[in-house]
N, C-alpha and C positions, 0 to 999 in steps of 0.2 A: 160339224163337230156337233156331238152330240154329251150330254151330262146329266148323269144319273146320280140320283141321292136317292137310297135306299135307309128303310128306319122301319121301328115297328118293334124288335126284336126285346129280350127280356127273358128273367125267371119265371118258370111257370110249373104249375103240381101235373103229374103225370094225369092225363084227360081231361088237361084244362084246354084254353083256346088260345091263339094271339092270330092278329091280323098285322100281315107288312105292309108296307107303302112303298113304290119306288114313283119319285117325280121324275119327269122329263125335261130337259128345258134343250135350247139351243134349233139344230136343226131338223126337227120334231117329225117332220113331214118326209122325210127321209126313211123311217122307222120301217120296216116290213115284217119282224116279228119281235115278240116280247118274252121271254122267258125269267124263270127262277131256275138258281143252282143252289147246293149247298154242298159243303166242303166240312166234312169230322175232321178230328185230330188223328194224323196218320193215314189218312184214306184219301182218293183223288177226287175231285170236285165232281160232281154228279147231277143232269139235269133232274129237276122235280116236276114242272109245271111251263107248257107252251102256251102261246097264242098267237095265232098269224091276223095279219089285216084282214081276213072274212071274218074273225071270230073264231076258228075253230080252235081248240083245247086241247092237250092232251096230255097226260101225267104219268110219272111212275109208278112202277104197279105199288110198290110200297106206301105211296100217299094215296091213290085212289079210293075215292069215296069218303078219304077225311079230309082232302084239300080245295080247295078252290081257286083259280084264277081266274080275276078278272078287270074290269078297266073303266076309266073316266075320263072318257075324252075330252071334256071339256076343260079338263084341267091338267092333261098330260099325265094323269096316276095309276099305275097300273096296283094290284092287289094280290095279295096269295092269304086268304084266309084260311087258319090251321086248325081243325080242331082234333078233340080225340089225340091230343100230343101223347106221345109216350120218349122215356129216356133215347132211343132208337134216334130219337129226330135231333137231337141235341147235334148243333153244327155253327157254322157262319154260313147263313143266307146272302145269294148275291140277285142283283136284279141284273139281267141282262137284256140288250139290244143292237140287232142286227139292221144295218143302216144300208140303203142301197142307191147310189148317183148314179145313173146310165151302166148300170150290169156293175159297178164296181163295188165291194162289200166291205165294211168296216163293223166290226164288233167295239160293242161297249160295254163296260161293266160297271156298278153301282160299289161304293168302299165295303159292301158288306154290314151286317146286322148278325148281334150273336144271340140265337138261341137256346137255352138251356131249360132243356126237362126236367125235375128231381121225381126222384119214383119214390 
């Protein structure tokens, strides 16, 4: 089992920045994939950024150049640095992890943290 606790959301003005954190605990050695998703009111949950075990990253086109995913392995924490925020970024942001145990995969989710960007 893996537990994810995400935090760092809040209310910011357009053009501002926030850094979200995702602290992992439990069977962290099983994690092969980390990412951040977001869900705006009335919309589907969309992938924002991903990081694989080798450090490779990918971003949704809407956030590329503004958001950065990173990790600190010493404290089992993944970050999402969000810059140049706009109202379109308002959503609940969720940390995600995929675990692999002998090729059996399990998905884990954080509880979500609200990001609100005012214009």
